[in-house]
C-alpha positions as CSV (number, residue, x, y, z in Angstrom):
1,M,1.7,16.8,-20.6
2,N,1.3,13.5,-22.3
3,D,1.2,14.0,-26.1
4,R,3.3,11.8,-28.2
5,S,6.3,13.3,-30.1
6,S,6.4,12.3,-33.8
7,A,9.6,13.7,-35.1
8,Q,10.8,11.7,-38.0
9,A,14.3,10.2,-38.1
10,S,16.1,9.5,-41.4
11,P,17.5,6.9,-41.5
12,I,15.2,5.3,-38.9
13,Q,16.9,5.1,-35.6
14,R,16.5,2.1,-33.3
15,S,14.2,2.5,-30.4
16,P,14.8,0.7,-27.1
17,I,12.1,-1.5,-25.6
18,V,10.1,0.1,-22.9
19,A,11.7,-0.7,-19.6
20,S,9.8,-0.8,-16.3
21,T,10.0,-2.4,-12.9
22,Q,6.3,-3.1,-13.3
23,G,5.6,-6.7,-14.3
24,G,1.9,-6.2,-14.9
25,P,-0.8,-3.6,-14.4
26,H,-0.2,-1.2,-11.6
27,R,-1.6,-2.4,-8.3
28,D,-3.1,1.1,-7.5
29,L,-4.8,1.5,-10.9
30,I,-8.3,0.6,-9.7
31,K,-8.0,2.7,-6.6
32,V,-7.0,5.7,-8.8
33,L,-10.0,5.0,-11.1
34,E,-12.3,4.8,-8.1
35,R,-11.1,8.1,-6.8
36,H,-11.5,9.8,-10.2
37,R,-14.8,8.3,-11.2
38,G,-17.7,10.8,-11.3
39,T,-15.5,13.7,-10.3
40,R,-14.9,16.9,-12.3
41,Y,-11.3,17.7,-13.4
42,D,-11.1,21.5,-12.7
43,R,-7.6,22.5,-13.6
44,P,-7.7,25.9,-15.3
45,I,-7.7,25.6,-19.1
46,A,-4.8,27.2,-20.9
47,D,-5.7,30.3,-22.9
48,H,-3.9,29.1,-26.0
49,T,-6.0,25.9,-25.9
50,R,-9.2,27.9,-25.6
51,E,-8.2,29.9,-28.7
52,S,-7.2,26.8,-30.6
53,F,-10.5,25.1,-29.8
54,A,-12.5,28.1,-30.7
55,W,-10.8,28.3,-34.1
56,A,-11.3,24.6,-34.8
57,Q,-14.9,24.9,-33.8
58,S,-15.5,27.8,-36.1
59,R,-14.1,25.8,-39.0
60,I,-16.2,22.8,-38.2
61,E,-19.4,24.8,-37.8
62,L,-19.0,26.3,-41.3
63,K,-19.2,22.8,-42.7
64,P,-20.5,20.2,-40.2
65,R,-19.1,16.7,-40.8
66,P,-18.5,13.6,-38.6
67,L,-15.4,14.0,-36.5
68,V,-12.2,12.0,-36.2
69,L,-9.8,13.1,-33.4
70,D,-6.1,12.3,-33.7
71,A,-5.1,13.0,-30.1
72,G,-1.4,13.8,-29.8
73,C,-0.9,14.1,-33.6
74,G,2.8,15.1,-33.6
75,V,3.8,16.1,-37.1
76,G,0.3,15.2,-38.4
77,E,1.3,12.2,-40.6
78,A,-1.4,10.0,-39.1
79,S,-3.9,12.9,-39.4
80,R,-3.2,13.1,-43.2
81,E,-3.6,9.4,-43.7
82,L,-6.8,9.3,-41.6
83,A,-8.1,12.2,-43.7
84,R,-7.5,10.1,-46.8
85,R,-9.3,7.1,-45.3
86,F,-12.3,9.2,-44.2
87,P,-12.8,11.9,-46.9
88,G,-16.3,12.8,-45.6
89,H,-15.1,13.6,-42.1
90,W,-13.2,16.3,-40.4
91,V,-9.9,14.9,-39.0
92,V,-8.8,17.1,-36.1
93,G,-5.2,16.6,-35.1
94,V,-4.2,18.0,-31.7
95,D,-0.6,18.3,-30.3
96,R,0.9,20.4,-27.6
97,S,4.2,21.0,-29.5
98,A,4.4,23.9,-31.9
99,H,7.7,22.6,-33.2
100,R,6.2,19.2,-34.1
101,L,3.1,20.7,-35.7
102,A,5.2,23.1,-37.7
103,K,6.9,20.2,-39.4
104,G,3.5,19.2,-40.6
105,G,2.7,22.6,-42.0
106,W,0.9,24.1,-39.1
107,S,1.1,27.8,-38.1
108,E,-1.0,30.0,-35.8
109,P,-3.9,29.9,-35.3
110,G,-4.2,26.5,-37.0
111,L,-4.0,24.6,-40.3
112,E,-7.0,23.8,-42.4
113,Q,-6.2,21.8,-45.4
114,G,-8.9,19.8,-47.2
115,N,-10.7,17.9,-44.4
116,I,-7.7,18.2,-42.0
117,I,-7.6,20.6,-39.0
118,L,-4.4,20.8,-37.0
119,V,-4.2,22.9,-33.8
120,R,-1.8,23.3,-30.9
121,A,-3.4,22.6,-27.6
122,E,-3.1,20.8,-24.3
123,L,-4.9,17.5,-24.8
124,S,-6.5,17.4,-21.3
125,D,-7.9,20.9,-21.9
126,F,-9.0,20.3,-25.5
127,W,-10.9,17.1,-24.5
128,R,-12.8,19.0,-21.8
129,L,-13.7,21.8,-24.2
130,A,-14.8,19.4,-26.8
131,H,-17.0,17.6,-24.2
132,A,-18.5,20.8,-23.0
133,A,-19.3,21.8,-26.5
134,G,-21.2,18.6,-27.1
135,W,-18.8,16.9,-29.4
136,R,-19.5,13.3,-30.2
137,L,-16.7,11.7,-32.1
138,D,-17.1,9.1,-34.9
139,R,-13.5,7.9,-34.3
140,H,-10.8,8.7,-31.7
141,Y,-7.2,7.7,-32.0
142,L,-4.5,7.6,-29.2
143,L,-1.5,6.5,-31.2
144,Y,1.6,5.7,-29.1
145,P,1.1,8.0,-26.2
146,N,4.1,8.5,-23.8
147,P,4.0,5.3,-21.7
148,W,5.4,6.9,-18.5
149,P,6.7,3.5,-17.5
150,K,8.0,4.2,-13.9
151,P,5.5,3.0,-11.3
152,G,5.4,6.4,-9.7
153,Q,4.3,7.9,-13.1
154,L,0.9,6.0,-13.1
155,M,-1.2,9.1,-13.1
156,R,0.6,10.5,-16.1
157,R,-0.8,7.7,-18.2
158,W,-4.0,8.8,-19.9
159,H,-6.1,5.9,-18.6
160,A,-5.2,6.9,-15.0
161,H,-5.5,10.6,-15.5
162,P,-8.5,12.4,-14.1
163,V,-9.6,13.5,-17.6
164,F,-10.0,9.9,-18.8
165,E,-13.7,9.7,-18.2
166,V,-14.2,12.7,-20.4
167,V,-12.1,11.0,-23.1
168,L,-14.5,8.1,-23.0
169,A,-17.5,10.3,-22.9
170,L,-16.6,11.8,-26.3
171,G,-17.9,8.5,-27.7
172,G,-17.3,6.8,-31.0
173,R,-14.7,4.2,-31.8
174,L,-11.7,4.7,-29.6
175,E,-8.4,3.1,-30.7
176,L,-5.2,2.9,-28.6
177,R,-1.9,1.8,-30.1
178,T,1.1,1.2,-27.9
179,N,4.4,-0.7,-27.9
180,W,4.2,-1.4,-24.2
181,R,2.0,-4.4,-23.3
182,I,1.3,-3.2,-19.7
183,Y,0.0,0.1,-21.0
184,A,-2.5,-1.7,-23.2
185,E,-3.5,-4.0,-20.3
186,E,-4.0,-1.1,-17.9
187,F,-6.0,0.8,-20.6
188,A,-8.2,-2.2,-21.1
189,L,-8.8,-2.5,-17.3
190,A,-9.7,1.2,-17.1
191,V,-12.1,0.9,-19.9
192,E,-13.8,-2.1,-18.4
193,F,-14.0,-0.5,-15.0
194,L,-15.5,2.8,-16.3
195,V,-17.6,1.5,-19.3
196,G,-18.6,-1.9,-18.0
197,S,-17.6,-3.9,-21.0
198,A,-14.4,-5.8,-21.8
199,A,-11.8,-4.3,-24.1
200,A,-9.5,-6.9,-25.7
201,V,-5.8,-6.3,-26.0
202,Q,-4.7,-7.4,-29.5
203,Y,-1.2,-8.0,-30.8
204,F,-0.9,-6.6,-34.3
205,R,1.5,-5.8,-37.1
206,P,0.2,-3.1,-39.5
207,Q,0.9,-3.4,-43.2
208,D,1.6,0.3,-43.4
209,S,2.8,2.5,-40.6
210,L,0.4,5.2,-39.5
211,T,2.9,7.3,-37.6
212,P,6.7,7.8,-37.6
213,F,6.8,6.2,-34.2
214,E,5.0,3.1,-35.5
215,R,7.5,2.8,-38.3
216,K,10.5,3.2,-35.9
217,F,9.0,0.6,-33.4
218,L,8.5,-1.9,-36.2
219,A,12.0,-1.4,-37.5
220,S,13.3,-1.9,-33.9
221,G,11.5,-5.3,-33.6
222,H,9.0,-4.1,-31.0
223,Q,5.7,-5.9,-30.5
224,L,2.7,-3.6,-31.0
225,F,-0.6,-3.7,-29.2
226,R,-4.0,-2.3,-30.0
227,I,-7.3,-1.8,-28.3
228,T,-10.5,-0.7,-30.0
229,V,-13.7,0.0,-28.1
230,D,-17.1,1.2,-29.2
231,L,-18.2,4.1,-26.9
232,E,-21.3,5.1,-28.7
233,N,-23.6,4.6,-25.7
234,F,-21.2,5.7,-23.0
235,H,-21.8,9.0,-21.1
236,S,-19.7,10.3,-18.3
237,H,-21.2,10.4,-14.8
238,G,-19.1,13.6,-14.0
């Protein structure tokens, strides 16, 4: 539903600034979080996601390592860079689009290359399966998720989705990057509400782009925002 698309453009095409009638965090965000907190998200899990998770789990169990999750990995460019930065970890890239993943070398049932695993899965399902299997992440990346900027699309944003508490419960160092300030501010509010500690919104300009979208946004003159939060001691109440 909410994975980012990471198709590369050559030459880099200009990207429009995110437009929304929202001038700040959504007025209903806290109400939504209150409604979701401590509840179980029970939407049926897609069969292809169960199969993808089982395959990834089988590879990880053969050689246990700390886990890095690239959630919504697109063509897998960031996954490969993260694998280079963390050679002693498994870097698991997950995206819903077979087309995007295939551009990064994926094919059924999944790609294992060095310390990279790429699988096709619905993120909301994959997160729940990972949590049920007892995964505790070392690092967790949400790089430029679809902002869904219309006010009526609030619950499509990951921080207002009923699965978000499970996302936090996977632990580790969670990093969000976005080119929409309001998305970052809402994300920080959601983390503070559910975790109980503040998450600072940082403006940043990376030296090297981690994803095709990041490269395009920089070329288009966008401001970029980042939030990092340590979730080592957080556990879901659901």
